[in-house]
N, C-alpha and C positions, 0 to 999 in steps of 0.2 A: 581427523584426532581422538584422544585418548578419552572416554564416555569415562573410565573409572578416575583418572586427575582431574576432568572438569567436576565430576560429583564431589571431591577432596578438596580443590581448591576455592568451589563458587556454591556449590549445592547445600539449600538450605533446609534441614530436617524437617519436614510436615509441611514443606510450600513450596520448592524447589528442588526438580529432577530430572539431570540431564538422564535420555532416552538415546538407544539408537533409533531411528525414527525410520519409516518408507526406503527403502532403499539404505538402509545402513546411516543413513545421514543423521547428524546429530541434531537434535531437537530437545528443548528445554520443557518442562510439561510443569504446570506450574498451579497452584491450587491455596484461597484461601480462604477468608469469612466471607469475601464478597465475591469472587469469580474464580473459575478457570481458564486459562490460556495453553497454547502451545507454538512455542515459539519455535521456528527453523535455523539454525545458523548458517544452512546453505540459501543464500540470498538478503538475510538477516530480514526474514519473514514471519510476522505473527500468521498464522493459520486456522486458530480459536479462539474466540473471544465469547464467553458466556458466564453473565452473571446468574450467582448461585439460583436467584429467586425466577430465571428464565430455563424455558425447557426448549429451544431452539438457539442454536450457536447465532450469534451476530453475522459471523463470515462465512460467507458459500466458499466450499473448497471439492473441488473437479475429482471425481474418483477416478478419473482417468491421467490422472496430472502424473507429468514423468517426477523422479526425483534421480538426479544423476546430476555430475559434473558438468556444467557449460548449458545446463538446461533450466528453465526458469520452471516454478512449481503455479499452475493455473488455480488461482484463487489466494483468499486471505489479503492480505498489504502487501504486494511487491512496490520495492522500492525502484524508481524510473531514475536515474543519474550517470552521467553528469549532461543525459539530453532526455527529453521526454520524444517520443516516436520513433521515426526512421533517422536512421546516419545524416548530420545536418550537413556532414563534408561528403557522404555518396561515398563512403571508402567500405562499404560492404560490411561497415560493424555491424552489430547485434542491435534488432529495434531495444528501445526504452534504457541502453545504455548497460554497462555491463556487471553492477554491483549486483545484480538481483539474479547471478547464476555463477557467482563464486561465495566461499565459505567467508563469513564477519570472525573476527578474534572477540572472546568477550575480556571485557572493561572490569565488568563489577557485579555484584548483584546484593540488593539487600530486600528486606521485609519486615514490615510487622503484620499483626494478625489479620490485619483488612486490606493490607496493600504491600503490592510488591513490584520492585523494579530492578530493571536488567540494562543496562549498558554494552552497546556492540562497537566493535571499532573493523574500520576498513581501511585500509593503508596501502601506498602506491606498490608495495614490496609484495601486497601478497593477492595483486591481480596478475593474471593471464597476460590482458589485453596490453598487447605494446603499441596500440595506435593513439593512445592518451598520454602526453608528455608532459602535463602538468603535474606538479609536487602537491601534494595533497593528502589531507587526513578526514576522513570520517567518522563521528558520532551519532551513533541512534539508540535513543532511550526509548524504551516500553515504560508503562506506568501500568499496572491492571489491578484497579481494585472496581469499586462502585461505575467507575469509568473506565474507558482504555483512550492513555494519552500515548503518544508519538510524535518524537521532536529529531528530525535529521539536523545536525552541523555539519558544516561544511567546512573548513578551515585549509588555506592557502597558504601552502609553508613553502613555498618557491619567491624567485625575486620579480616576478611578473605579473599582471593582475589575468585572469582568465574568466569567461563567463558560462555559465550552466542555464539549463533549464531542468526541471524536477516536480517528481510527482508523489502521491502515495497513491496508487493505482487500487482503492478500495473495492474490495467482490461483497456486496451487501448479498446474505441469503434472504430473497424473500419468498412467501406462497404462492405468490401466481403474480408474475411480470404483467399481466394485463391490469390488475388493479393496482399498479403501484403509481405513486405520485412523488414528483420530487417538488419541493416549493423552498424558494428563495431563489428560484433564477428569472422570474415574471420580469420583464423588461429590459434584460440584457442582451447583448449581442454577442452572436457566436459567428462560429465559422463551421459549415455544415460540410464535413469531408466527407459523406457520401452525394454532396452534388457540387462536387469540384471545388470543394473548400468557400464556396460564396458565403458571403456573410448577410447574417438574416437577424430577427430582432425576435426573441421570445415573449410572444403578447398574451402569453397565458401559463397556468400551471402545466409543467412537464411531466403526460404521462406518454406512455410506450405502446405502440401496438405493431411497429414495424423495427428493423434495423435501426439504430438510431448508434451517432457518434457523432458529436460535437463538442468543440472545443467552447467555452462560455469568456467573456471580456469582464471586466472590474466586477467582481463577484463579490456578492455578501460575505460577511465574515460567518454566518450560520446560514446552514441550509439544512432540509430535514426532508429523509424520507419515509413518507408514510405509506405503511400495509397492512392494510385492512383483515388478511386471511391469519397473520399472525397478530393480529390487533395488537400493533406497536409502531409507535413513531422514532427514528433513528436521529439527531440531531448531532450536527457533523459542524465543529468550531474551528476554526481557524485560523494562524497569524501569519504573517510575513508572506503573503499570497495573492494573486489577484484574479487567477486564471481558473475554471473548474471544468470537469470533464464529465458528461455523460454518453455512455455505453453500453449498449446491451449486443448481440451478432446476430441476433433473430435463428430461424432454423436454418435457411439454406448457408450462410456464411457458417455457423454451429457446424453441420455437416461436413466442411472442409478442415475442421479443424481435429486432431489426434487427438488432443488431450480435451478437449472436450466430449460429452455424451450427447446423441441426438437431441434431448429434451433438457438439456440442462438450461438453455436459454431461459427457458418459463422460470428458473428458481435463482434467478441471480439478478442484480443490476453494481453496474461501476459507478460510482459516482466521485471523481476522484478530484484530490485537492492540491495546488501545487506552484509554481513558476513554470507557466506552457507559454508558447509561441510567442508572441511581442512580449511577453513579461518575463524577459532575458535578465538573468540577475549576472551582475561583473562584482567579482571579490577582488581584493586588493590585496596584494603582497602583507603577509600576516593578519589580513582581514579574514573575516567569517560572516557567515550567513545561516540564519536558524529558519528551518519549517517545522509548523507545530499544529498538529491537528488533537483533536478533541471527541470522539464518539460516546454519546449516550444514550440510553433504550429507554424509553416511556412508554407505560402504556396506555393503548389508543385509547 
């Protein structure tokens, strides 16, 4: 993509600038009176969000992330679509779908002193994935202000219905994983992916002292990450979804991941919201589905 052309067409003086990021990928740098943010057009992925009065980024980004075509960036908020997890048909297609590894198109940018909006689009003709033959258009809107909001809209532009799973795969930056708590999942049933997918029940607040990979069902619309080290809580308010994921690879699995440093697991937790597993979304011809999440930092 032509960075100069993007700045001419969509740049906003003193608020929004297109820059060549890591690996030469096109990034959007945002600064308004409320917050700063960084968005990669590769993957349609926000990499950084920091309110003006915060010293620490809300999002974790690995220093060993890959920045190249066909590979996902490790951190921020990757978009998983049109499936979450392994290829549901076993066709060797990439985990979590294909939109997180290709470029998105800019639709529009707007800004006030305190809030900036960026709308991106991904359409069938832009992708290299050849095994998804269902006509669609995706729109992803970011709102950067005192809070961060994401909305992903799936449009079925074909003549037949299709089904999707999807998620915002959010990496939260935390001071010490051993002290983190996740509130709002008490009483929820979940599938434990580290124990052959067995169904279990969350009987207390979620704490993390080892590798964790759980898909929670019938999740409340409000979850909270408590981070005592950074003295803050992060509220996650979601709409149009019933499932959530809590994931941390811990030490052993981290060492097998080329795009994570050995000690990175101590400084992030993924609390993901979306339509996952049984929460399959069918979209009729001409129809749409909206997945919305808002993230708010509160002082602890």
